[in-house]
Legacy VTK file of the C-alpha trace (Angstrom):
# vtk DataFile Version 3.0
C-alpha trace
ASCII
DATASET POLYDATA
POINTS 296 float
11.403 -18.507 -38.038
12.368 -16.366 -34.223
14.744 -14.237 -36.057
12.645 -13.444 -38.252
9.961 -13.012 -36.081
12.967 -11.264 -33.535
13.639 -8.142 -36.594
9.733 -8.164 -37.329
9.241 -7.476 -33.945
12.292 -5.136 -33.376
11.342 -2.999 -36.603
7.342 -2.824 -35.310
9.131 -0.878 -32.117
10.871 1.219 -33.774
8.539 2.338 -36.221
6.199 3.113 -33.061
8.725 5.106 -31.883
10.062 7.243 -34.281
6.144 7.631 -34.841
6.258 8.548 -31.249
8.845 11.122 -31.648
8.132 12.770 -35.107
4.568 13.701 -32.932
6.111 14.961 -29.628
8.938 16.876 -31.044
7.237 18.107 -34.416
4.865 19.910 -32.803
1.682 18.134 -34.153
0.562 18.162 -30.850
-0.341 21.631 -28.964
0.344 21.305 -24.788
-1.308 25.197 -24.606
-4.968 25.511 -23.087
-6.511 27.352 -26.075
-6.314 24.454 -28.617
-8.424 21.064 -27.445
-7.476 17.638 -27.354
-8.299 16.005 -30.283
-11.955 14.488 -30.217
-9.789 11.239 -30.343
-7.991 11.828 -27.711
-10.465 13.784 -25.536
-13.096 10.175 -26.437
-10.209 7.954 -25.777
-9.598 10.138 -22.539
-13.037 10.222 -21.933
-13.862 5.753 -21.981
-10.618 5.042 -20.067
-11.865 7.563 -17.018
-15.626 6.706 -17.554
-14.281 2.891 -17.158
-12.147 3.222 -14.381
-14.521 5.600 -12.180
-17.562 2.773 -12.685
-15.238 0.097 -11.511
-13.506 1.881 -8.543
-17.065 2.901 -7.274
-18.412 -0.103 -6.636
-17.549 -0.015 -3.596
-18.324 3.017 -2.381
-21.720 2.439 -0.318
-24.149 4.802 -0.295
-25.895 6.240 2.878
-29.407 3.797 3.375
-31.111 7.241 3.961
-29.041 9.235 0.962
-31.123 11.369 -1.236
-30.768 14.422 -3.995
-31.002 17.495 -1.402
-30.307 20.976 -1.666
-29.806 22.840 1.503
-28.629 25.515 3.148
-26.042 23.652 4.404
-25.141 22.018 1.280
-25.239 24.915 -0.903
-22.722 27.028 1.154
-20.546 23.994 0.945
-21.215 24.076 -2.703
-19.910 27.659 -3.100
-16.681 27.462 -1.396
-15.842 24.561 -3.040
-16.926 23.577 -6.028
-18.605 26.250 -7.741
-15.407 28.100 -8.911
-14.836 25.620 -11.183
-17.722 24.167 -11.904
-20.475 26.982 -11.705
-23.716 26.850 -10.512
-27.653 27.251 -11.496
-27.837 31.051 -12.767
-23.621 31.527 -11.800
-20.351 31.530 -13.824
-17.901 29.987 -13.328
-15.289 31.754 -11.707
-12.983 33.820 -14.417
-9.716 31.621 -13.379
-11.886 28.074 -14.526
-13.211 29.907 -17.978
-9.659 29.010 -19.684
-9.042 25.594 -17.981
-8.176 22.367 -20.495
-10.148 20.560 -20.272
-12.887 23.052 -18.963
-14.381 21.848 -15.747
-17.912 20.160 -16.330
-21.158 21.689 -15.169
-23.007 19.445 -12.709
-26.493 19.295 -14.155
-24.917 16.646 -16.898
-23.611 15.071 -13.994
-25.922 14.453 -11.937
-27.994 13.029 -14.707
-25.461 10.892 -15.841
-24.127 9.585 -13.413
-25.695 7.910 -10.271
-25.195 9.359 -6.282
-21.615 6.763 -5.503
-19.867 8.024 -8.817
-20.262 11.859 -8.308
-18.810 10.435 -4.153
-15.959 9.264 -5.602
-14.959 12.124 -7.759
-14.994 14.412 -4.618
-13.548 12.082 -2.967
-10.465 10.770 -4.689
-10.825 13.770 -7.397
-9.569 13.289 -10.844
-5.447 13.564 -12.290
-5.018 16.187 -15.084
-7.806 17.456 -14.841
-8.254 20.146 -11.875
-10.821 18.129 -9.689
-9.146 17.720 -6.869
-9.159 14.841 -3.873
-11.356 15.856 -0.438
-10.247 12.879 1.244
-8.814 13.685 4.584
-9.680 17.461 4.402
-13.394 17.075 4.296
-15.674 15.648 6.020
-17.773 11.802 4.597
-20.638 13.694 5.737
-19.681 16.350 3.914
-18.659 15.118 1.252
-22.189 13.408 0.600
-23.443 16.201 1.898
-21.748 17.955 -1.647
-22.997 14.428 -3.578
-26.961 15.083 -2.274
-27.277 18.701 -2.975
-24.932 17.737 -6.904
-27.266 15.386 -7.873
-30.275 17.416 -6.820
-28.581 20.647 -9.267
-31.080 19.101 -12.522
-34.068 20.727 -10.412
-32.792 23.608 -8.480
-33.741 26.783 -10.091
-31.259 30.034 -10.407
-34.076 31.471 -7.798
-33.663 28.087 -5.398
-30.447 28.237 -5.281
-29.590 32.121 -4.783
-32.291 31.746 -1.746
-30.713 28.856 -0.243
-27.232 30.538 -0.512
-28.863 33.225 1.221
-29.479 31.895 4.417
-26.120 30.483 5.370
-24.135 33.878 3.972
-20.790 32.312 4.989
-19.586 28.738 5.409
-15.602 29.020 7.260
-14.282 26.003 5.327
-14.616 22.262 5.173
-12.110 21.511 7.229
-14.067 22.755 10.412
-15.889 19.183 9.646
-13.065 17.454 9.050
-10.738 18.208 12.238
-14.398 17.584 14.308
-14.094 13.624 12.746
-10.226 13.040 13.308
-10.558 14.345 16.602
-12.732 11.155 17.124
-10.043 9.143 16.283
-7.245 11.389 18.808
-5.504 9.511 21.179
-2.865 10.584 24.102
-0.299 11.067 21.970
2.358 11.985 18.985
2.378 8.616 17.276
-0.374 8.395 14.036
-0.251 6.315 10.853
2.967 6.519 9.167
0.375 5.545 5.371
-1.928 7.445 6.560
0.266 10.338 7.171
2.225 9.403 3.892
-1.525 10.665 1.512
-2.120 13.482 3.916
1.039 14.977 3.224
-0.323 14.243 -0.653
-3.693 15.471 -0.189
-2.553 18.550 1.538
0.053 19.920 -0.759
3.303 19.635 0.277
4.371 18.250 -2.847
4.245 21.488 -3.405
7.673 23.143 -1.774
8.839 19.786 -0.581
10.758 17.028 -2.326
9.277 14.028 -0.196
10.086 10.303 -0.533
8.095 8.057 -1.643
5.918 10.292 -3.249
6.173 11.454 -6.685
6.798 15.210 -7.215
9.510 17.604 -9.193
12.890 16.009 -8.636
15.111 19.389 -8.401
12.607 21.053 -5.932
14.676 23.725 -4.041
11.384 26.149 -2.421
11.782 24.150 1.327
14.457 21.580 2.645
14.140 17.622 0.999
12.259 16.483 4.259
13.646 12.866 3.453
15.650 13.721 6.626
12.871 15.333 9.052
12.406 13.251 11.513
16.907 12.833 12.509
17.450 16.718 12.065
18.288 17.775 16.299
15.510 21.208 15.790
12.214 22.126 13.261
12.611 24.570 11.609
15.769 25.626 13.534
14.198 26.714 16.405
12.630 23.457 17.176
14.009 20.410 19.128
13.382 17.635 17.433
10.112 15.467 19.144
7.002 14.202 17.613
5.136 16.338 20.000
6.949 20.110 18.397
6.968 18.645 15.080
2.820 17.998 15.593
2.988 21.357 16.280
5.133 23.201 13.892
3.015 21.442 11.415
-0.479 22.195 12.480
0.389 25.197 13.006
4.423 26.988 11.693
3.938 31.062 11.794
2.755 30.488 15.587
6.493 28.649 15.969
8.197 31.281 13.644
6.384 33.843 12.644
9.214 33.913 10.122
8.801 31.299 8.015
7.359 30.969 4.640
5.795 27.289 5.714
1.841 28.901 5.387
-0.920 27.094 7.992
-2.472 24.100 5.491
-5.163 23.846 8.399
-4.113 20.201 9.418
-5.910 18.751 12.267
-4.042 17.212 15.676
-4.813 13.601 13.864
-3.415 14.233 10.554
-0.742 16.190 11.911
0.564 13.148 13.787
-0.195 10.669 11.072
2.062 12.704 9.065
4.917 13.261 12.130
4.702 9.128 11.592
5.606 9.219 8.720
8.590 11.692 8.631
10.363 10.134 11.103
9.893 6.171 9.465
11.235 7.934 6.148
14.473 9.313 8.190
14.601 5.998 9.685
13.715 6.972 13.464
11.016 5.954 14.307
8.666 7.632 16.967
8.781 6.495 20.861
6.627 3.324 21.122
6.359 2.043 18.521
8.392 -1.347 17.775
11.962 -1.031 16.556
12.678 2.503 17.611
16.346 2.460 17.838
LINES 1 297
296 0 1 2 3 4 5 6 7 8 9 10 11 12 13 14 15 16 17 18 19 20 21 22 23 24 25 26 27 28 29 30 31 32 33 34 35 36 37 38 39 40 41 42 43 44 45 46 47 48 49 50 51 52 53 54 55 56 57 58 59 60 61 62 63 64 65 66 67 68 69 70 71 72 73 74 75 76 77 78 79 80 81 82 83 84 85 86 87 88 89 90 91 92 93 94 95 96 97 98 99 100 101 102 103 104 105 106 107 108 109 110 111 112 113 114 115 116 117 118 119 120 121 122 123 124 125 126 127 128 129 130 131 132 133 134 135 136 137 138 139 140 141 142 143 144 145 146 147 148 149 150 151 152 153 154 155 156 157 158 159 160 161 162 163 164 165 166 167 168 169 170 171 172 173 174 175 176 177 178 179 180 181 182 183 184 185 186 187 188 189 190 191 192 193 194 195 196 197 198 199 200 201 202 203 204 205 206 207 208 209 210 211 212 213 214 215 216 217 218 219 220 221 222 223 224 225 226 227 228 229 230 231 232 233 234 235 236 237 238 239 240 241 242 243 244 245 246 247 248 249 250 251 252 253 254 255 256 257 258 259 260 261 262 263 264 265 266 267 268 269 270 271 272 273 274 275 276 277 278 279 280 281 282 283 284 285 286 287 288 289 290 291 292 293 294 295
């Protein structure tokens, strides 16, 4: 009896495996961005996404004074960081977004269908494999709620109203200005930070675009910048700075000021997060920063 069950399970596994192989390698599934997902795939993804987001967003605490609101500062934030993909009242998305798959949704629909805590969840955490970025550690909490309030107000915002609000604040330097101020409140007088926070900061600042980083999943054979697994143990940072936590923070915040010939760009990392990244780089290299227990 047990042998029959095992044979049956083995047979089912073989059939499923063969089916998946035929589906993928037989070119039954088109991966190009000019072909939509089949309807059943699209709906399955939507059901799974909405279920998970609804569960996760239950832990989001909506500010007591929250209300849908359209103001110049919120519109300036939205125009700089959201309108390129999602468009705005009377404003088309940027050209690159028109060919994305899936197409970024018009947020009027999101405002009608989702409560504020879910809108905030998407802004803060982003969504894998959709093009939606995570703004955590790159935008202050106040700005994320300001964007949430604007999105919730979009159904009642006319193109003329949007244009008038946008004209009041013609330029927004960057969301990073506010997150730098927020991060500065937690800054200390040492270069020691939180390694776990540093790991997340390295992910949301796209360090994986150029580096292999232990603890983060990226392209396994990436050869742009050096692997950072031994960054904390090297004698010099970028071959020009003595390897100390203070110099590591300096390098992360403004590499071009240290070495104008370096290809590493300034990612706008605030000091507090640079300290966290430094702590993570020292930790994964096995060399804890001075001041932490267990330092060699």
